[in-house]
C-alpha positions in Angstrom: 12.7 -36.7 37.4 15.2 -34.6 35.5 14.4 -36.5 32.3 10.7 -35.8 32.8 11.4 -32.1 33.4 13.4 -31.9 30.2 10.7 -33.7 28.2 8.1 -31.3 29.6 10.2 -28.3 28.6 10.7 -29.8 25.1 7.0 -30.4 24.8 6.2 -26.8 26.0 8.6 -25.4 23.4 7.0 -27.5 20.7 3.5 -26.4 21.6 4.6 -22.8 21.7 6.2 -23.0 18.3 3.2 -24.8 16.8 0.8 -22.2 18.2 3.0 -19.3 16.8 3.2 -21.0 13.4 -0.6 -21.7 13.3 -1.3 -18.1 14.3 0.8 -16.8 11.4 -0.9 -19.1 8.9 -4.3 -18.1 10.3 -3.4 -14.4 9.8 -2.3 -15.0 6.2 -5.4 -17.0 5.5 -7.7 -14.4 6.9 -5.9 -11.7 4.9 -6.3 -13.4 1.6 -9.8 -14.5 2.4 -11.0 -11.0 3.0 -9.0 -9.7 0.0 -10.5 -12.3 -2.4 -14.0 -11.0 -1.9 -13.2 -7.8 -3.9 -13.5 -9.6 -7.3 -17.1 -10.7 -6.4 -18.1 -7.1 -5.6 -20.1 -5.1 -8.2 -18.2 -2.3 -10.0 -21.0 0.1 -9.2 -22.1 1.0 -5.7 -23.9 -2.0 -4.1 -27.7 -1.7 -4.0 -27.9 0.8 -6.9 -28.5 0.5 -10.6 -27.5 2.5 -13.7 -30.1 2.9 -16.4 -30.2 4.6 -19.8 -32.8 5.2 -22.4 -33.8 2.0 -24.3 -32.7 3.6 -27.6 -29.2 4.3 -26.3 -26.5 2.3 -28.1 -24.2 2.0 -25.1 -24.4 -1.5 -23.6 -22.0 -1.2 -20.7 -19.6 1.2 -19.1 -16.3 0.8 -17.3 -15.9 2.3 -13.8 -13.5 5.0 -15.2 -16.0 6.0 -17.8 -18.8 6.2 -15.3 -16.7 8.4 -13.1 -15.8 10.6 -16.0 -19.5 11.0 -16.9 -20.6 11.9 -13.4 -17.6 14.2 -13.0 -18.6 16.0 -16.2 -15.5 15.1 -18.1 -17.6 13.2 -20.7 -20.7 15.2 -21.8 -21.8 13.5 -25.0 -22.6 9.9 -25.7 -20.7 10.0 -29.0 -17.4 10.3 -26.9 -17.9 6.7 -25.8 -19.2 5.3 -29.1 -22.8 6.1 -28.5 -25.3 8.4 -30.2 -24.7 12.1 -30.8 -26.7 13.2 -27.7 -25.8 15.3 -24.7 -25.6 13.3 -21.5 -28.2 14.1 -18.8 -27.1 12.9 -15.4 -29.9 11.9 -13.0 -29.3 11.0 -9.4 -32.1 9.9 -7.1 -31.9 13.1 -5.1 -32.8 15.0 -8.4 -36.2 13.4 -8.6 -38.0 16.3 -7.0 -36.6 18.6 -9.7 -38.8 16.7 -12.2 -41.9 15.8 -10.2 -43.6 17.5 -7.3 -43.8 15.5 -4.0 -47.5 14.9 -4.3 -47.0 12.9 -7.5 -44.4 10.7 -5.8 -46.9 9.5 -3.2 -47.0 9.9 0.5 -44.8 6.9 1.0 -43.0 7.2 -2.3 -45.1 4.4 -3.8 -45.1 6.0 -7.2 -41.4 6.6 -7.4 -40.6 3.5 -9.5 -43.2 4.5 -12.2 -41.9 8.1 -12.3 -38.2 7.0 -12.7 -39.2 4.7 -15.5 -41.2 7.4 -17.1 -38.3 9.9 -16.9 -35.8 7.4 -18.4 -38.2 6.7 -21.3 -38.8 10.4 -21.9 -35.1 11.6 -21.9 -33.0 10.1 -24.7 -29.6 11.2 -23.2 -30.3 10.3 -19.6 -28.1 8.1 -17.4 -29.9 7.4 -14.1 -28.4 6.3 -10.9 -30.9 5.2 -8.2 -31.5 2.5 -5.6 -32.4 -0.9 -6.9 -35.5 -1.0 -4.7 -37.1 1.7 -6.9 -36.5 -0.3 -10.2 -39.9 -1.2 -11.8 -39.3 -4.9 -12.0 -41.6 -6.0 -14.9 -42.4 -2.9 -16.8 -39.3 -0.7 -16.7 -39.2 1.5 -19.9 -35.5 2.0 -20.0 -32.4 -0.2 -20.2 -30.5 -1.2 -17.1 -26.8 -1.5 -17.7 -25.4 -4.9 -16.7 -23.9 -5.2 -13.2 -20.2 -5.6 -13.9 -17.8 -7.2 -11.4 -14.5 -5.7 -10.4 -11.8 -7.5 -12.4 -8.2 -8.5 -11.7 -7.1 -6.3 -14.5 -8.9 -3.2 -13.2 -7.2 -3.6 -9.8 -3.7 -4.7 -10.7 -3.5 -2.6 -13.9 -5.6 0.4 -12.7 -3.9 3.8 -12.7 -6.4 5.6 -10.5 -7.4 5.2 -6.8 -10.8 6.7 -6.0 -12.4 4.3 -3.5 -15.2 6.7 -2.6 -16.2 7.8 -6.1 -19.9 7.6 -6.8 -21.5 5.7 -8.5 -18.5 3.6 -9.4 -15.5 3.4 -7.0 -12.1 2.9 -8.7 -9.4 0.7 -7.2 -6.2 0.9 -9.1 -3.0 -0.5 -7.6 -0.4 1.1 -9.8 -0.1 4.6 -8.2 0.1 3.1 -4.7 2.6 0.4 -5.7 4.9 2.9 -7.5 4.7 5.2 -4.5 5.7 2.4 -2.1 8.5 1.2 -4.3 9.8 4.7 -4.9 9.9 5.7 -1.3 11.3 2.3 -0.2 14.1 2.1 -2.8 15.1 5.7 -2.0 15.3 4.9 1.7 17.5 1.8 1.1 19.8 3.6 -1.3 20.3 6.3 1.3 20.5 4.1 4.4 22.4 1.0 3.2 25.8 2.5 2.5 25.8 4.5 5.7 24.5 1.6 7.8 27.1 -0.8 6.5 29.9 1.8 6.9 28.9 2.5 10.5 28.7 -1.2 11.2 32.2 -1.8 9.9 33.5 1.1 11.9 32.0 -0.1 15.1 32.9 -3.7 14.6 36.5 -3.4 13.4 37.9 0.2 13.7 36.4 2.0 16.7 38.0 1.5 20.1 36.1 0.0 23.0 35.2 3.3 24.6 33.8 4.7 21.3 31.9 1.5 20.6 30.4 1.4 24.1 29.2 5.0 23.7 27.8 4.6 20.1 26.0 1.3 20.5 23.5 2.3 23.2 22.7 5.5 21.3 22.0 3.7 18.1 19.9 1.1 19.8 18.0 3.9 21.5 17.2 5.3 18.1 15.5 2.0 17.1 13.1 2.4 20.0 11.8 5.9 19.1 8.1 5.7 18.0 7.5 6.2 14.3 5.2 9.1 14.9 8.1 11.0 16.5 10.1 10.5 13.4 7.1 11.7 11.4 7.0 14.9 13.5 10.7 15.4 13.0 10.3 14.9 9.3 7.3 17.3 9.1 9.0 20.1 11.1 12.6 19.8 9.9 13.1 17.7 6.7 10.0 18.8 4.8 10.7 22.5 5.0 14.4 21.9 4.3 13.6 19.9 1.1 11.1 22.5 0.0 13.5 25.4 0.5 16.6 23.6 -0.9 15.0 22.4 -4.1 12.6 25.3 -4.5 9.5 23.1 -4.6 5.8 24.1 -4.2 5.5 21.6 -1.4 8.0 19.7 0.7 5.8 16.6 1.3 7.4 14.4 -1.4 8.6 10.9 -2.0 12.2 12.2 -1.2 11.1 13.4 2.2 9.6 10.0 2.9 12.8 8.3 1.7 14.9 10.4 4.0 12.8 9.8 7.1 12.6 6.0 6.4 16.4 5.9 5.8 16.9 7.5 9.3 14.5 4.9 10.8 16.1 2.0 9.1 19.7 2.9 10.0 19.6 1.6 13.6 18.3 -1.8 12.5 20.9 -2.2 9.7 23.8 -1.0 11.9 22.9 -3.2 14.9 22.3 -6.4 13.0 25.2 -6.0 10.6 27.7 -5.0 13.4 26.7 -8.1 15.5 27.2 -10.3 12.5 30.7 -8.9 11.8 31.7 -9.4 15.4 31.0 -13.1 15.1 33.9 -13.5 12.7 36.5 -15.8 14.4 39.5 -14.0 15.7 41.8 -16.7 14.2 40.5 -15.9 10.7 41.3 -12.2 11.1 44.7 -12.9 12.6 45.6 -15.4 9.8 44.7 -12.8 7.2 46.8 -10.1 8.8 49.7 -12.6 9.3 49.6 -13.3 5.5 50.3 -9.6 4.8 46.8 -8.4 4.2 46.0 -4.9 5.4 43.1 -4.2 7.8 40.9 -3.0 5.0 41.7 -6.0 2.9 40.9 -8.2 5.8 37.5 -6.5 6.3 36.7 -6.8 2.6 38.1 -10.3 1.9 37.4 -12.0 5.2 35.0 -10.4 7.5 32.3 -9.3 5.1 32.2 -12.6 3.2 32.1 -14.5 6.5 29.3 -12.4 7.9 27.3 -12.0 4.7 24.3 -13.9 6.0 24.0 -11.5 8.9 24.5 -8.5 6.7 21.8 -9.9 4.4 19.5 -10.2 7.4 20.2 -6.5 8.2 19.4 -5.6 4.6 16.1 -7.6 4.7 15.1 -6.1 8.0 15.9 -2.6 6.9 14.0 -3.0 3.6 11.1 -4.5 5.6 11.1 -1.5 7.9 11.0 0.8 4.9 8.3 -1.0 3.0 6.0 -1.6 5.9 6.3 1.8 7.7 3.0 3.7 8.0 2.7 6.7 10.3 5.9 8.5 9.4 5.3 8.1 5.7 1.7 9.2 6.1 2.9 12.5 7.6 5.6 13.5 5.1 4.8 12.2 1.6 1.8 14.3 0.8 -0.7 11.4 0.4 -1.4 12.0 -3.3 -2.6 8.7 -4.9 -1.2 9.6 -8.4 1.5 8.0 -10.5 4.8 9.7 -9.5 7.2 10.9 -12.2 10.0 11.9 -9.8 11.2 11.8 -6.2 10.1 15.4 -5.7 6.4 14.9 -6.0 3.7 13.9 -3.4 3.0 10.2 -3.4 1.0 7.7 -1.3 2.2 4.3 -0.2 0.3 1.1 0.4 0.7 1.1 4.2 -0.3 4.8 4.4 -3.4 4.1 2.4 -4.5 1.2 4.6 -3.9 3.3 7.8 -5.7 6.4 6.4 -8.8 4.6 4.9 -9.5 1.5 6.9 -11.4 3.3 9.6 -13.8 4.8 7.1 -14.4 1.7 4.9 -17.6 -0.1 5.6 -16.9 -3.6 6.9 -17.4 -6.2 4.2 -17.7 -3.6 1.4 -15.6 -3.3 -1.7 -13.5 -0.6 -0.2 -12.8 -2.7 2.9 -11.9 -5.7 0.7 -9.6 -3.6 -1.5 -7.6 -2.5 1.5 -7.2 -6.1 2.6 -6.0 -6.9 -0.9 -3.4 -4.0 -0.6 -2.2 -5.8 2.6 -1.9 -9.0 0.7 0.1 -7.3 -2.0 2.4 -5.8 0.7 2.8 -9.3 2.2 3.8 -10.8 -1.2 6.3 -8.0 -1.9 8.1 -8.6 1.4 8.0 -12.4 0.9 9.4 -12.1 -2.6 12.1 -9.7 -1.4 13.1 -12.0 1.5 13.3 -15.0 -0.8 15.3 -13.1 -3.4 17.9 -11.8 -0.9 18.3 -15.2 0.7 18.8 -16.8 -2.7 21.4 -14.2 -3.6 23.2 -14.7 -0.3 23.2 -18.5 -0.7 24.7 -18.2 -4.2 27.5 -15.9 -2.9 28.3 -18.5 -0.2 28.7 -21.2 -2.8 
């Protein structure tokens, strides 16, 4: 009976572990499946076409050039290797400016002919209109080819304008740099303090002090991130703005400070527990050979507990890279390439949190946000593997 009970427990644990592993793999598969659809999406807004006069030399336009044209930054076709002609922007809503409503028909049945006529008449025109109003067999203009979003445009893009019309732009670089800047700053600030406090609590503090500090530190780990965000917004952001005489306090540095505070409890708790597992015999042997307490900490305790300290580092970095709400509140949310710690930035998790609710399911914007999640997953995976590799090399 006892043997049967033990086998049942073993089988239950095996099933539980298998289900957990399968769920993780399923989540990763779903993440990459949704993300991969971005590179099959059209570069222009789905269901619309871009057309120019048939005598126009321009054969295709990149999303950034399309955005610059419709924003008025490019006003002549010669600026993009075309003819010397002023650009005339036509949107479908502008149709009534050229033709009275009675000429378009009661049910807009004459709209395709009128658009075709307008494109043929205006040499500098670029027309953006729904595909359903394209005159299939007798269109008198030139429809620009439907380009797909490419890997290079996403991973090498320097702009993030997901709602730009008629061509949204998904550039990873500003979000990636913002994430790395805030995360690296947080780790640089939190790691020395975290390890120092862990050493103090494990080897220097008396029992009374340790029993007082440990619950307080563990309590800090349970505070919701939005509370840290409020604290950063009310206290840290104005302090940074006043101290460094900045126009705004919502900067990458503010995000790094808030994340450093959030990562400290994790780093301290895990590193301190790892150090306290060092066998008492090893510490006493070191002291018996004449080593000081600090030499014992540096030469014996830290090398012995390096795997636990590494885990603390990985968890702390993971907390910093993946944090959403607090960063969203204090970094300014500017999707631009940062040049210093004292500028507004936007991180990948903050972008996903801010935009996913407004992105149409299955659209290019929706898929781009899933791809950002895949990039975030790969960053943390590479980071974990790298730290584990360095730790194993040090053990050898």
